[in-house]
Backbone bond lengths (Angstrom), bond angles and torsions (degrees), N, CA, C in turn:
res aa  C-N    CA-C-N  psi(-1)  N-CA   C-N-CA  omega(-1)  CA-C   N-CA-C  phi
1 X - - - 1.463 - - 1.526 108.49 -
2 X 1.343 116.78 116.78 1.448 121.30 -174.37 1.521 113.12 -86.67
3 X 1.340 116.10 -35.23 1.452 120.63 -174.38 1.516 109.78 -123.83
4 X 1.304 116.22 128.88 1.462 119.16 178.63 1.520 110.12 -67.56
5 X 1.319 115.83 157.32 1.457 120.25 -176.38 1.520 112.45 -61.91
6 X 1.342 117.87 -25.28 1.449 119.17 -178.13 1.531 112.20 -96.08
7 X 1.339 117.12 10.47 1.457 120.13 177.11 1.524 109.06 -78.68
8 X 1.335 116.49 118.94 1.454 121.21 -174.17 1.522 109.87 -133.58
9 X 1.325 115.52 170.26 1.451 121.19 -178.87 1.514 112.50 -98.86
10 X 1.313 117.75 -4.48 1.454 121.23 175.17 1.528 107.52 -152.01
11 X 1.302 117.43 159.85 1.474 119.79 -172.15 1.520 114.53 -58.57
12 X 1.324 117.68 -28.56 1.465 119.70 -175.55 1.525 113.03 -96.63
13 X 1.309 117.36 8.73 1.462 120.35 174.69 1.500 115.02 71.17
14 X 1.328 117.69 38.76 1.464 120.00 -177.61 1.521 111.99 -70.39
15 X 1.340 116.53 -43.69 1.463 121.17 177.48 1.515 108.42 -121.05
16 X 1.310 115.42 132.78 1.460 120.53 -175.39 1.533 110.33 -129.55
17 X 1.317 115.88 129.98 1.461 119.78 174.55 1.525 110.48 -69.03
18 X 1.306 116.00 147.29 1.452 119.81 171.17 1.526 108.97 -62.33
19 X 1.325 117.36 144.77 1.459 120.89 -172.28 1.525 113.92 -67.43
20 X 1.346 118.06 -18.36 1.466 120.04 -179.55 1.526 112.19 -104.67
21 X 1.326 117.06 16.33 1.459 121.40 -177.89 1.527 110.33 -103.78
22 X 1.308 116.26 128.61 1.456 122.01 170.45 1.523 107.43 -93.99
23 X 1.334 119.19 111.74 1.461 120.68 -177.69 1.517 113.30 -52.35
24 X 1.331 116.79 -32.68 1.465 120.02 -179.49 1.529 111.70 -64.72
25 X 1.320 116.16 -27.79 1.468 120.82 -179.02 1.527 112.35 -98.92
26 X 1.327 117.10 1.80 1.464 121.28 179.96 1.520 111.97 -105.14
27 X 1.302 117.66 6.68 1.460 122.27 -176.23 1.525 111.46 -64.84
28 X 1.336 115.31 149.82 1.464 122.30 177.38 1.529 107.55 -159.37
29 X 1.337 117.71 146.96 1.469 120.18 -175.07 1.523 114.98 -79.29
30 X 1.344 117.94 -17.70 1.467 121.39 -174.32 1.523 110.31 -125.53
31 X 1.341 115.50 136.30 1.465 121.25 171.60 1.522 108.09 -121.23
32 X 1.328 116.88 119.69 1.459 122.75 173.93 1.524 107.63 -92.85
33 X 1.329 116.53 124.04 1.465 121.47 -178.79 1.526 109.16 -103.69
34 X 1.328 116.16 124.80 1.469 121.29 -179.11 1.521 108.64 -140.15
35 X 1.331 115.89 91.34 1.455 121.87 -177.67 1.522 109.75 -106.20
36 X 1.313 116.98 113.54 1.458 121.40 -177.84 1.517 110.71 -77.54
37 X 1.331 115.77 153.86 1.454 121.19 -179.87 1.509 110.83 121.50
38 X 1.349 116.82 -35.79 1.453 120.70 171.90 1.525 106.90 -77.38
39 X 1.352 117.80 160.94 1.463 119.97 -174.97 1.520 111.02 -60.41
40 X 1.320 115.81 133.60 1.461 121.57 -179.30 1.523 108.83 -138.51
41 X 1.333 116.73 82.28 1.462 121.73 -177.25 1.519 110.87 -58.70
42 X 1.329 114.92 135.45 1.456 120.18 178.84 1.511 113.96 67.84
43 X 1.336 117.94 9.51 1.475 122.53 -176.02 1.520 111.43 53.29
44 X 1.341 115.89 37.00 1.466 120.04 -178.09 1.526 111.05 -58.52
45 X 1.327 115.83 -47.94 1.459 119.50 179.59 1.521 111.70 -69.97
46 X 1.340 116.20 -44.09 1.452 119.97 -178.54 1.519 113.02 -59.69
47 X 1.325 116.95 -43.25 1.465 120.71 178.73 1.523 110.89 -68.18
48 X 1.328 116.84 -35.57 1.458 120.10 177.53 1.524 110.71 -64.06
49 X 1.331 116.87 -43.76 1.465 120.34 179.10 1.524 110.66 -61.84
50 X 1.321 116.50 -44.48 1.467 119.54 178.49 1.518 111.40 -59.01
51 X 1.326 115.82 -40.11 1.467 120.47 179.41 1.527 110.36 -64.79
52 X 1.309 117.41 -43.93 1.463 120.26 -179.15 1.526 111.48 -67.71
53 X 1.329 116.59 -38.25 1.460 120.12 -176.43 1.523 113.11 -74.15
54 X 1.323 117.36 -7.78 1.457 120.12 172.93 1.525 111.43 -74.74
55 X 1.340 116.02 -14.11 1.447 120.60 175.61 1.527 109.27 -80.14
56 X 1.311 116.60 160.33 1.465 120.35 175.12 1.528 108.43 -61.61
57 X 1.329 116.66 132.16 1.455 120.11 -176.75 1.520 110.78 -144.98
58 X 1.326 114.25 161.99 1.454 122.01 -178.55 1.517 108.79 -133.43
59 X 1.330 117.19 135.41 1.455 121.08 176.03 1.528 108.48 -76.06
60 X 1.322 116.08 123.08 1.455 121.73 179.32 1.521 110.81 -95.17
61 X 1.322 116.00 -45.24 1.468 120.48 -178.13 1.519 108.78 -150.05
62 X 1.312 115.83 154.70 1.462 121.29 178.38 1.531 109.33 -125.18
63 X 1.323 114.40 152.81 1.455 121.59 179.88 1.526 108.42 -103.58
64 X 1.308 116.82 139.43 1.468 121.39 176.39 1.523 107.83 -73.71
65 X 1.314 116.01 87.99 1.461 121.65 -172.57 1.523 112.05 -65.26
66 X 1.335 117.48 -25.24 1.463 120.34 179.21 1.523 112.22 -59.53
67 X 1.318 117.63 -27.44 1.457 121.24 179.98 1.530 112.57 -80.47
68 X 1.325 116.73 -14.51 1.460 119.78 -167.90 1.523 115.55 -119.72
69 X 1.315 118.01 -18.03 1.466 120.67 -169.74 1.522 112.46 -103.81
70 X 1.341 115.69 136.66 1.463 122.39 171.78 1.524 107.41 -89.96
71 X 1.316 116.32 95.30 1.462 120.47 -174.73 1.526 112.32 -64.54
72 X 1.308 117.91 -32.30 1.468 119.73 -179.46 1.530 110.84 -76.16
73 X 1.323 117.16 -23.35 1.456 120.17 176.13 1.527 112.02 -80.62
74 X 1.324 116.44 -32.96 1.474 121.97 178.28 1.527 107.39 -134.04
75 X 1.300 115.26 79.40 1.461 120.08 -173.94 1.531 111.60 -68.20
76 X 1.339 117.98 122.92 1.466 120.38 175.97 1.523 110.35 -64.41
77 X 1.308 116.18 154.25 1.461 120.99 -179.69 1.526 111.00 -79.95
78 X 1.336 114.93 143.45 1.457 122.22 173.39 1.526 108.33 -128.98
79 X 1.296 115.67 152.80 1.464 121.03 179.95 1.527 109.73 -107.60
80 X 1.332 115.08 126.22 1.460 121.17 176.91 1.524 107.98 -107.94
81 X 1.332 117.25 119.42 1.456 122.99 -177.43 1.524 110.04 -109.48
82 X 1.334 115.41 95.55 1.469 123.50 174.29 1.526 112.88 63.48
83 X 1.339 117.08 -66.30 1.459 119.75 -174.64 1.526 113.29 -139.92
84 X 1.353 116.98 16.17 1.466 118.54 179.14 1.528 110.03 -160.15
85 X 1.325 114.82 158.41 1.462 120.60 174.18 1.515 108.26 -80.92
86 X 1.331 115.80 126.99 1.464 119.26 -173.85 1.526 114.12 -113.86
87 X 1.314 117.90 -16.01 1.463 118.19 -178.28 1.525 110.85 -158.52
88 X 1.309 115.34 154.89 1.459 122.34 -179.94 1.535 108.04 -137.60
89 X 1.322 116.58 123.13 1.467 121.71 -179.44 1.528 108.10 -87.47
90 X 1.336 115.33 80.14 1.459 118.96 -174.33 1.529 110.48 -71.26
91 X 1.335 116.46 134.38 1.464 120.50 -178.66 1.527 110.91 -70.28
92 X 1.325 115.23 143.63 1.463 121.69 -178.73 1.522 109.10 -130.75
93 X 1.320 116.01 129.36 1.461 122.81 172.69 1.522 105.94 -121.58
94 X 1.329 116.57 115.92 1.458 119.72 -171.34 1.516 111.52 -147.30
95 X 1.320 114.38 165.23 1.463 122.00 173.60 1.523 107.90 -107.36
96 X 1.314 115.66 124.93 1.458 121.90 -178.67 1.532 109.65 -112.03
97 X 1.318 115.74 147.55 1.464 121.26 175.16 1.526 108.84 -110.13
98 X 1.324 115.77 125.29 1.458 122.22 -179.09 1.524 109.03 -128.31
99 X 1.315 116.55 174.94 1.460 122.16 174.27 1.524 109.22 -130.19
100 X 1.341 116.07 145.79 1.452 119.39 177.78 1.522 109.79 -82.16
101 X 1.317 117.63 -174.31 1.461 121.49 -174.60 1.522 113.16 -66.48
102 X 1.324 117.13 -15.93 1.462 121.25 178.69 1.522 112.02 -104.71
103 X 1.334 115.57 11.01 1.455 120.29 174.98 1.510 115.54 85.71
104 X 1.329 117.96 5.63 1.460 120.65 -179.85 1.524 110.51 -81.53
105 X 1.332 118.30 133.29 1.462 120.88 -177.15 1.525 112.13 -77.59
106 X 1.318 115.20 148.91 1.455 121.92 169.63 1.521 107.96 -149.48
107 X 1.332 116.13 163.59 1.459 121.94 -176.52 1.517 110.37 -113.86
108 X 1.319 115.66 151.76 1.462 122.52 177.36 1.515 108.73 -132.18
109 X 1.336 116.41 120.08 1.464 121.88 172.68 1.514 107.54 -99.36
110 X 1.321 117.21 109.85 1.468 121.12 -172.76 1.519 111.06 -136.89
111 X 1.335 114.05 144.95 1.450 121.42 178.42 1.514 110.09 145.15
112 X 1.326 118.15 -170.29 1.464 121.14 -177.28 1.529 111.88 -65.74
113 X 1.317 116.28 139.25 1.456 120.24 172.91 1.521 109.07 -65.88
114 X 1.336 118.54 132.24 1.467 120.19 179.42 1.529 112.53 -59.26
115 X 1.318 115.64 141.44 1.454 121.76 173.96 1.525 111.20 -88.53
116 X 1.329 116.30 -27.67 1.459 121.56 -174.36 1.528 110.39 -126.15
117 X 1.343 115.63 164.55 1.455 124.16 169.53 1.534 112.73 55.37
118 X 1.319 116.46 46.73 1.461 120.33 -177.59 1.525 112.20 -59.19
119 X 1.313 116.99 -47.31 1.460 119.44 -175.69 1.535 111.35 -64.02
120 X 1.309 117.81 -41.41 1.467 119.95 179.76 1.515 111.04 -68.18
121 X 1.332 116.45 -36.94 1.459 119.81 176.95 1.524 110.56 -64.59
122 X 1.318 116.62 -45.47 1.460 120.49 179.68 1.523 110.73 -60.94
123 X 1.320 117.01 -41.55 1.467 120.10 178.95 1.527 110.79 -64.87
124 X 1.327 116.95 -38.67 1.461 120.21 178.15 1.526 110.95 -65.11
125 X 1.337 116.91 -39.94 1.461 120.10 177.31 1.519 109.99 -66.06
126 X 1.334 117.53 -39.29 1.464 120.52 178.11 1.525 110.61 -59.17
127 X 1.322 116.58 -44.16 1.463 119.78 178.13 1.527 110.92 -64.21
128 X 1.311 115.58 -37.88 1.461 119.86 179.60 1.525 111.42 -62.44
129 X 1.333 117.19 -47.93 1.464 119.38 -177.18 1.526 110.92 -67.69
130 X 1.334 117.33 -31.69 1.458 119.58 175.88 1.524 110.21 -66.77
131 X 1.327 116.68 -40.14 1.461 121.78 -179.34 1.525 111.77 -67.62
132 X 1.352 115.92 -33.48 1.463 120.29 -175.21 1.529 112.91 -99.12
133 X 1.308 117.43 8.76 1.456 120.14 174.25 1.511 114.86 69.90
134 X 1.321 117.69 27.81 1.466 121.38 179.87 1.529 109.58 -70.65
135 X 1.332 116.38 130.38 1.460 121.94 -179.38 1.530 112.26 -102.56
136 X 1.332 116.91 -24.59 1.465 120.94 -178.77 1.516 109.99 -143.00
137 X 1.327 115.84 130.11 1.466 122.87 172.96 1.520 107.34 -107.95
138 X 1.336 117.34 132.04 1.460 120.95 -175.75 1.521 110.62 -139.94
139 X 1.326 116.11 147.94 1.463 121.51 178.73 1.522 109.12 -137.85
140 X 1.326 116.33 165.08 1.468 122.03 176.22 1.516 108.76 -157.90
141 X 1.333 116.36 137.67 1.459 121.36 175.71 1.526 108.20 -153.15
142 X 1.317 116.97 173.09 1.464 121.20 -177.81 1.511 112.22 -101.79
143 X 1.351 116.11 145.79 1.458 121.94 172.55 1.530 108.09 -129.64
144 X 1.342 118.46 145.56 1.467 120.11 -179.01 1.528 110.94 -76.86
145 X 1.330 115.98 135.57 1.458 121.92 179.22 1.522 109.87 -139.91
146 X 1.336 116.44 155.48 1.464 121.38 178.80 1.523 109.25 -81.33
147 X 1.325 115.64 72.93 1.462 122.48 179.40 1.525 108.48 -130.22
148 X 1.343 117.45 151.81 1.469 119.90 178.58 1.530 111.13 -85.10
149 X 1.312 115.42 150.00 1.464 119.29 179.36 1.527 112.09 -73.37
150 X 1.323 116.77 -9.46 1.465 121.56 -177.68 1.523 112.98 -88.12
151 X 1.314 118.04 2.60 1.456 121.96 179.67 1.530 109.45 -120.75
152 X 1.343 116.68 160.41 1.468 119.23 179.74 1.526 111.26 -58.82
153 X 1.319 115.26 140.89 1.453 120.15 178.86 1.525 110.30 -79.81
154 X 1.318 115.54 135.57 1.451 120.09 174.23 1.517 110.53 -95.80
155 X 1.321 115.18 179.72 1.461 120.97 177.80 1.516 109.13 -154.93
156 X 1.325 116.24 133.96 1.457 121.20 176.39 1.523 109.05 -86.16
157 X 1.331 115.32 130.29 1.463 121.10 -176.26 1.519 110.12 -102.89
158 X 1.314 116.85 143.16 1.461 121.46 174.58 1.524 108.36 -141.17
159 X 1.315 116.17 148.03 1.459 121.14 -178.12 1.521 109.23 -156.33
160 X 1.314 115.97 153.77 1.462 119.56 -179.24 1.527 112.43 -91.79
161 X 1.341 117.64 1.84 1.453 121.49 176.57 1.518 109.88 -120.26
162 X 1.323 115.05 132.22 1.460 119.95 -176.67 1.515 112.02 -61.31
163 X 1.313 117.72 -40.38 1.462 120.29 -177.78 1.523 112.07 -63.85
164 X 1.332 117.20 -28.96 1.463 119.35 178.20 1.530 110.98 -79.20
165 X 1.335 116.78 -23.97 1.468 120.16 178.94 1.523 112.92 -80.15
166 X 1.305 117.97 -15.06 1.460 121.21 -177.59 1.529 110.65 -60.43
167 X 1.340 115.27 134.62 1.459 120.52 179.28 1.512 114.36 88.86
168 X 1.331 117.16 -4.97 1.462 121.04 178.11 1.522 108.88 -106.05
169 X 1.334 116.94 121.61 1.457 122.15 -177.30 1.517 110.55 -88.37
170 X 1.325 116.26 126.58 1.458 120.41 177.68 1.524 109.40 -86.22
171 X 1.336 116.49 141.71 1.464 120.46 -179.60 1.524 112.02 -102.67
172 X 1.331 116.80 -1.51 1.454 119.81 179.14 1.522 109.17 -134.19
173 X 1.317 115.31 164.12 1.448 120.38 175.33 1.516 110.13 -93.76
174 X 1.331 115.92 -137.74 1.452 120.22 179.58 1.521 110.21 -90.43
175 X 1.319 116.85 127.74 1.458 122.22 179.68 1.520 109.16 -135.31
176 X 1.323 116.05 157.04 1.461 121.94 174.71 1.516 107.96 -111.66
177 X 1.333 116.54 122.96 1.464 121.64 -174.85 1.526 109.03 -132.64
178 X 1.341 117.63 162.52 1.465 119.81 174.65 1.526 110.44 -58.16
179 X 1.317 116.10 138.02 1.453 120.82 -175.55 1.515 113.63 -80.44
180 X 1.325 115.06 169.75 1.461 122.97 176.57 1.518 108.45 -142.65
181 X 1.309 117.01 158.81 1.462 120.81 178.04 1.524 110.09 -65.20
182 X 1.347 116.83 -38.52 1.464 119.70 178.56 1.526 110.84 -61.35
183 X 1.332 116.06 -41.69 1.451 120.06 178.39 1.520 111.69 -65.58
184 X 1.333 117.09 -42.39 1.454 120.93 178.98 1.528 110.54 -65.07
185 X 1.326 116.82 -39.00 1.462 120.47 178.21 1.520 110.60 -61.24
186 X 1.341 116.81 -45.18 1.462 120.21 178.54 1.526 110.99 -60.69
187 X 1.330 116.44 -42.98 1.465 121.52 179.65 1.522 111.44 -62.56
188 X 1.329 117.22 -51.24 1.458 121.10 -177.08 1.531 111.89 -66.17
189 X 1.316 117.41 -37.41 1.460 119.26 177.41 1.522 110.51 -64.10
190 X 1.317 116.48 -38.95 1.457 120.01 178.11 1.513 111.92 -63.58
191 X 1.317 116.99 -37.89 1.463 121.11 179.13 1.529 111.77 -64.60
192 X 1.330 115.90 -22.76 1.460 120.07 -178.95 1.523 112.38 -108.49
193 X 1.344 115.86 13.01 1.457 119.89 173.18 1.512 116.10 86.28
194 X 1.330 118.42 5.84 1.457 120.89 179.37 1.527 110.33 -89.07
195 X 1.320 116.76 156.28 1.455 123.66 -173.25 1.526 110.79 -96.65
196 X 1.334 116.83 121.38 1.468 121.46 179.29 1.517 109.74 -145.95
197 X 1.326 116.01 145.32 1.462 121.02 -179.58 1.518 109.61 -154.62
198 X 1.334 116.09 175.73 1.457 119.20 179.97 1.513 112.33 -168.65
199 X 1.323 115.17 171.40 1.458 122.75 -179.81 1.519 110.07 -131.10
200 X 1.336 115.26 142.13 1.459 122.37 169.69 1.523 106.86 -113.64
201 X 1.315 117.04 106.75 1.463 122.38 -176.17 1.524 109.94 -76.05
202 X 1.325 116.97 133.68 1.462 122.34 -178.06 1.532 109.82 -82.50
203 X 1.312 116.18 107.10 1.461 122.42 -177.46 1.531 109.41 -102.76
204 X 1.343 118.78 133.34 1.472 119.33 175.34 1.522 110.24 -50.05
205 X 1.338 115.96 125.57 1.459 118.37 -171.30 1.516 113.11 -63.30
206 X 1.335 117.42 -24.50 1.457 119.59 -179.75 1.529 111.91 -79.21
207 X 1.334 116.93 -4.64 1.459 121.46 176.91 1.530 111.57 -118.96
208 X 1.318 116.30 11.26 1.459 120.44 -172.49 1.518 113.42 -67.43
209 X 1.334 117.55 -25.78 1.463 120.16 -175.94 1.524 113.31 -89.42
210 X 1.311 117.73 -2.11 1.463 121.23 -179.50 1.518 110.28 -111.88
211 X 1.330 116.14 168.22 1.459 120.32 173.84 1.525 108.24 -73.90
212 X 1.311 116.74 111.28 1.457 121.44 -176.03 1.525 108.56 -112.96
213 X 1.332 115.59 92.98 1.458 121.63 -173.48 1.531 114.35 -58.27
214 X 1.356 120.20 -34.15 1.473 117.97 176.85 1.525 112.86 -56.57
215 X 1.334 117.51 -31.55 1.464 120.09 178.16 1.524 111.13 -67.94
216 X 1.327 116.90 -35.92 1.463 120.50 177.93 1.524 110.64 -68.54
217 X 1.334 116.66 -35.75 1.470 120.35 176.09 1.524 109.90 -60.57
218 X 1.331 115.68 -46.44 1.465 120.24 178.74 1.521 110.88 -63.22
219 X 1.328 117.37 -42.45 1.463 120.94 178.92 1.523 110.98 -60.00
220 X 1.326 116.96 -44.39 1.461 120.61 178.88 1.525 110.74 -62.18
221 X 1.323 116.85 -46.62 1.463 120.13 -179.14 1.525 111.54 -62.78
222 X 1.322 116.55 -35.84 1.464 120.16 177.39 1.530 110.58 -63.58
223 X 1.322 116.23 -46.30 1.464 120.14 179.47 1.527 110.42 -61.46
224 X 1.312 116.53 -43.27 1.463 119.99 -179.30 1.519 111.47 -64.30
225 X 1.332 116.53 -36.67 1.461 120.09 -177.31 1.527 112.05 -65.30
226 X 1.323 117.74 -31.38 1.460 121.40 -178.87 1.523 113.19 -89.15
227 X 1.319 116.72 -28.04 1.461 120.34 -172.42 1.519 114.29 -100.58
228 X 1.334 117.08 -22.65 1.458 120.02 -175.57 1.517 113.05 78.80
229 X 1.330 117.26 4.14 1.460 120.07 176.82 1.529 110.07 -67.78
230 X 1.309 115.86 155.12 1.465 122.06 177.58 1.522 107.64 -119.45
231 X 1.329 116.66 110.05 1.458 121.92 -177.44 1.519 108.71 -134.97
232 X 1.305 116.30 123.81 1.464 121.29 -179.73 1.523 110.25 -64.71
233 X 1.326 116.34 128.42 1.455 120.80 -179.96 1.512 113.45 -112.90
234 X 1.337 117.34 19.99 1.456 120.12 -174.89 1.522 112.62 -60.82
235 X 1.324 117.70 -37.82 1.472 119.83 -179.83 1.524 110.35 -63.87
236 X 1.331 116.92 -40.78 1.465 119.97 177.04 1.518 111.22 -67.96
237 X 1.325 117.15 -38.73 1.463 121.08 178.09 1.522 110.86 -60.39
238 X 1.327 116.35 -43.28 1.465 120.42 179.52 1.522 110.76 -64.56
239 X 1.332 115.99 -42.43 1.463 119.78 177.88 1.519 110.85 -63.81
240 X 1.328 116.76 -36.20 1.463 120.72 178.95 1.523 111.31 -64.09
241 X 1.322 117.05 -42.64 1.461 120.23 178.68 1.528 111.21 -63.60
242 X 1.324 116.72 -38.77 1.459 120.30 177.93 1.529 110.48 -65.22
243 X 1.328 116.37 -41.42 1.463 120.49 179.55 1.520 111.10 -62.02
244 X 1.330 116.89 -46.35 1.457 120.80 -179.49 1.527 111.46 -64.53
245 X 1.335 117.18 -33.44 1.461 120.41 178.01 1.529 110.89 -66.71
246 X 1.330 116.76 -38.63 1.465 120.71 178.36 1.526 110.50 -65.18
247 X 1.337 116.27 -44.60 1.467 119.84 179.96 1.526 110.25 -63.91
248 X 1.335 117.46 -41.51 1.464 120.98 179.41 1.518 111.17 -61.93
249 X 1.332 116.40 -39.62 1.464 120.34 179.29 1.528 110.56 -64.61
250 X 1.331 117.35 -38.38 1.452 120.35 178.87 1.524 111.25 -67.24
251 X 1.326 116.60 -36.18 1.459 120.29 -179.81 1.528 112.09 -66.90
252 X 1.313 116.25 -32.93 1.467 119.65 -179.08 1.518 111.72 -60.57
253 X 1.305 117.09 -27.65 1.455 120.11 -178.03 1.510 114.11 -94.56
254 X 1.328 117.51 6.90 1.456 120.25 -177.91 1.524 111.17 -142.85
255 X 1.334 118.15 95.75 1.466 120.97 177.99 1.529 112.48 -59.25
256 X 1.326 118.17 -35.31 1.455 120.70 -179.93 1.527 111.10 -64.57
257 X 1.333 115.61 -44.12 1.461 119.19 179.15 1.521 110.49 -65.72
258 X 1.330 116.46 -40.25 1.462 120.05 178.64 1.525 111.07 -62.33
259 X 1.314 116.65 -36.12 1.463 120.46 179.16 1.527 110.87 -67.25
260 X 1.318 116.74 -38.21 1.454 120.05 177.92 1.529 111.31 -65.53
261 X 1.315 116.62 -39.89 1.465 120.03 176.58 1.521 109.77 -64.72
262 X 1.331 116.56 -39.10 1.462 120.59 177.70 1.527 111.12 -61.06
263 X 1.332 116.45 -37.79 1.461 120.75 177.07 1.520 110.96 -62.68
264 X 1.322 116.75 -43.42 1.454 120.92 177.82 1.530 111.07 -64.53
265 X 1.326 116.24 -39.03 1.462 119.85 178.05 1.521 111.38 -62.52
266 X 1.323 116.22 -43.77 1.466 120.75 179.48 1.525 110.42 -63.18
267 X 1.326 115.99 -43.57 1.461 119.95 177.19 1.518 110.57 -59.62
268 X 1.307 116.74 -44.16 1.464 122.76 -178.90 1.529 110.44 -62.27
269 X 1.336 115.76 -48.43 1.460 120.27 -173.50 1.523 113.39 -73.06
270 X 1.332 117.48 -26.10 1.464 120.48 -174.98 1.520 113.93 -88.39
271 X 1.302 118.07 -4.79 1.457 119.09 -176.95 1.520 112.20 -67.82
272 X 1.312 117.82 -37.99 1.458 122.18 179.10 1.512 108.88 -142.62
273 X 1.340 116.32 162.37 1.461 119.80 176.10 1.518 110.31 -64.95
274 X 1.325 115.81 -34.51 1.452 121.49 174.90 1.528 106.75 -119.40
275 X 1.329 116.59 85.17 1.465 119.56 -171.27 1.521 113.04 -58.37
276 X 1.299 115.36 134.17 1.461 121.53 173.50 1.517 107.84 -113.24
277 X 1.335 117.85 154.02 1.457 119.85 179.96 1.521 112.86 -57.14
278 X 1.336 118.32 -31.41 1.467 119.89 -179.35 1.514 111.19 -77.42
279 X 1.335 117.91 -51.11 1.456 120.61 -176.69 1.514 112.25 -65.88
280 X 1.320 117.19 -26.98 1.459 120.09 -178.22 1.518 112.83 -66.96
281 X 1.325 117.27 -13.90 1.460 120.14 179.80 1.516 112.76 -80.64
282 X 1.335 117.05 -20.18 1.455 120.13 -171.61 1.514 111.71 -79.97
283 X 1.356 116.05 142.55 1.451 119.88 175.43 1.528 108.90 -86.91
284 X 1.338 116.50 -173.51 1.459 119.75 -175.20 1.525 113.09 -63.80
285 X 1.319 117.43 -21.49 1.458 121.33 179.02 1.523 112.27 -95.91
286 X 1.342 116.17 8.70 1.454 119.66 179.27 1.503 114.64 80.11
287 X 1.340 116.72 15.91 1.459 120.46 -179.87 1.518 110.40 -106.80
288 X 1.323 115.42 156.70 1.460 120.08 177.62 1.516 109.43 -82.08
289 X 1.345 118.96 122.39 1.466 120.34 178.87 1.525 110.32 -63.49
290 X 1.322 115.66 148.97 1.457 119.05 176.30 1.521 109.39 -81.40
291 X 1.328 114.09 160.57 1.458 118.68 179.92 1.518 111.92 -65.00
292 X 1.337 117.29 -24.03 1.466 120.63 -178.85 1.524 112.57 -76.42
293 X 1.319 116.86 -15.93 1.453 119.45 -176.02 1.529 112.52 -71.71
294 X 1.322 115.36 -29.09 1.465 119.14 -178.69 1.525 109.76 -139.63
295 X 1.287 115.69 147.43 1.451 121.15 167.41 1.506 117.31 90.01
296 X 1.326 120.36 9.27 1.463 119.90 -179.29 1.523 110.31 -62.41
297 X 1.323 115.94 -42.84 1.465 118.94 -179.77 1.523 110.97 -66.52
298 X 1.334 115.99 -39.11 1.461 119.70 -179.42 1.524 110.27 -66.92
299 X 1.328 116.94 -38.74 1.447 121.12 178.95 1.529 110.36 -61.16
300 X 1.336 116.16 -43.22 1.461 120.72 178.45 1.525 110.48 -64.77
301 X 1.327 114.88 -38.91 1.471 119.48 179.31 1.519 110.94 -61.36
302 X 1.330 116.29 -45.91 1.455 119.29 -178.11 1.523 111.45 -65.49
303 X 1.322 117.59 -36.94 1.463 120.20 176.25 1.520 110.58 -62.26
304 X 1.320 115.77 -40.86 1.455 119.89 -179.60 1.521 111.01 -66.59
305 X 1.344 116.33 -41.73 1.445 120.07 -178.95 1.534 110.95 -68.11
306 X 1.344 115.99 -38.49 1.455 119.62 178.19 1.521 110.76 -62.66
307 X 1.351 116.44 -39.91 1.454 120.14 178.33 1.515 112.97 -63.99
308 X 1.325 115.01 -36.27 1.463 118.04 179.60 1.519 111.78 -69.27
309 X 1.354 114.93 -30.61 1.464 117.88 -176.25 1.511 114.02 -82.12
310 X 1.328 116.70 -8.82 1.465 119.09 -177.51 1.523 112.08 -85.17
């Protein structure tokens, strides 16, 4: 036993190492952060986490979720069997250690985004990554955009270091948006000189409420491009092809929906002579169109078709 049960990363025991883990042997250069609860269009992050967790993994540390979660705001599921409660799906927020296809270790922080004590949680994670020798923290999730599913998905990049932002074109200026723990972690790490970045994958807004596997493929490729990790994505690729086939089949039965997709395609293709996923989002005034500007009818159509298929 390397670590005593009362060995913690902060005085109140927010993050605790597993009792059989030697921190010196749990080190890894990359930490992927995936906290559910913040908006994740197309379940890009959720599908990516599921894909990663199919690999052999080890729990390195766990978070005392009771201190951080609003159970009444996000009630965990319980199973009632005839006349008694038989199971409880208790939420878990933990750090896992995995290896890529070439045997290189990396870490994954996955579970519910904390509702409370953001600053203390971020500080505890900062101490954790310092202890485990993490050199880069990275995240990825989906956001809804007015883009067609028939074109390559783009992704907006953000980083707390200028040198890492070089070569990435921003499609928006300065905006104020609801915060997230992942965003706060990136900000605070940057203030202390640590390296953190992330991607927001552009998901067709009319598919944002469903599991959209192509977005997870893009999220995985984005993570790999920044980290140098090698992870097979064939299972996600296959799921993506199946998803696109389902959407194509639905379009065949609705000329109106097909016309709306055609409008998005034209908008995408006309933005530049060599359209890029980022530039294709901009309208004639250089602004990003809102999701309400296009696709309301198509969104309703897809909801109706999904209901019929259930």
